N, C-alpha and C positions, 0 to 999 in steps of 0.2 A: 663789630662793624656791621655784620648782617642785621643785627637788631636795630641799629640806628637807621640803616637803609630801609628796612621794613617799616619802621615808624614813620620815616619821611614819606615813603610811598603812600602809606595809609592817610597821612595828613593831606597829601596832594589829592587823593581820590575824594576825601570828604569835602575839600574845598571846591573841587570840580562839581560834585554832586549838588552842593548848596547853590552854586552859581547856575546850574541847569534848572533847578527848581524855581529859582527866582525869575526866570524868563517867562513872559506872558505870551500867549498865542494871539495871533491877529483875530479880530472879531469883525465879521462881515458888516457892511454898512446897514443892511436891512435889520440885522439883529441889534446893532447899536441904536437904530431908530426905535425899535420896539422897546428897548430899555428906557429910552428917553420919554416915550409916550406912556410908559407904565403898563403896557399890555403884556410884557414878559419880564420876569425877574432874572437876575444873574444866575440863580440856582436852576433855571430852566423851567420853572413853574409859571403858571399864569400870573400876571401882575395885577395890581389893584384896579387897573383900568381895562382888564380883559373883558371881552364880550363875544357872544356867539349869536348869529342870526337864527331864527326859528321858523320852522314850517310845520303847521298842523294840517292834516289832510284827512278826507273821507273818500274812500273809493267805492264805486258801485260798478261791478264788472259782470258781464255775461260772456259765457264761452260756449260755442257750438262745436262739440267734438267731431262731428261729421265734416264740417268745413274748416275747422280749426280757427274760426274767426273769433277774435277777442274784441269786444266792444264795451266801452265804459264811459263813465263820467267821473271826474275827480274834482273835489272842492278843496282848495288850498287857501289857508290864511298864512301869508308870508310876513314875518315881522323883521324889520331892519333894526336890530339892537345896536348897530355900530354908530359912532358919532358922524359918519360920513353919509352923504347922499348917494344912493345907488342909481347909476344911469341906465343899467340894464339888469334884467333878471334872466338867469340862465336856467334852462330845464334840460334834464338828461333823458333822451329817448333811446334807451338801450336796445329795444327791439330793432332799431334802425341798423344794427350790426348786420342784419339780414337784408337790408335794402340794396337793390341793385345799384352799383356804382359807389357804394360807401367804402372808403379805405378801411382795411382791417388787417390785423397782424395774424389772426388765426384763419385757417382755411374753413370754409363752409361749403356744404353740398350745393351745387347749382340748383337742385330741386327746392332748396329752402329760400332762395332769393325771392323777394317780394317787393311791393311798392313801399314797404316800411310803414311807419305810423302815419296815419292820415288824421289830421286835426279837422274834425267836423265843425266845431265851433269853439270859440273862446270868449269868455266874458271877464272883464276886469272891473271890479267894484260895480257889478251889475250892468256895465255897458259892453255891447258887442264890439269885438275887435275885428277890424278889416283883415282878411287873410293875407293881404299884401303887406301887412305890418308884422307878420310872423315869419321869421327866418329860420330855416332848418338847414343845417350843414352837418351831414353825417349823423352822429348821435347827439348833437347839440341843437337846442332850439332857443332862440331869443325873441323878444317881443319889443318892437319899437313903440314905446309908450312913455307917459310922463315918468319922471324920476321918482324914487321913493326916499324921502328924507329920513334921517336917523330918528329912531323912536316911533316910527309910524308903521302901519301895515297895509297890505293890499289883499283883496279877495280875488281869487281866480276860480273860474269854473271852466273846465276843459272837457269837451266830449271828443272821443277819438275811437279809432278802430285799427286793427292790423291782423294779419294772418300769422298764427304761431308756427314756428318752424317745426319740422317733423323729424328730421334725421340728424341734423347738426345740433350740438348742445353746448354752445358757448354762451354763458350768462343766462341760460334758461333752464338748466336741469333737464331731466328726462321724464 
């Protein structure tokens, strides 16, 4: 009798295990859309229509150790490899973590607070950008400019300066 009961319990567990394995997990709508667009495969790998935008840049930087002033110019070629038109280009200004008034999760020394990154000039495709069209919010910078169609690129030349922090070392090393 025990043998029959044990066999029956084993059959029930096998049946329950097979039923559990056959259940599928819900898939988020954005992941389903990526499957349909072909930018992601069900295996989690990039799909046949996967793309990445590209930025190639050249930095020219000067640093004055006495004043801790960093000044430079960066030339960027930004390529939109997506099929979509980009309405905005975002830049990260990490030194603005030390800008007075910027929200931050890490404490910084009050002695390290500065005016942040100052954009001295910006050119897009050789044309000067009016500073009123440059938006800086914390560590994010956007430019109100024409959109960038898929497969096209834009040339940026940005001249800037900021004072390097001395005692706090969040995102800047020592």
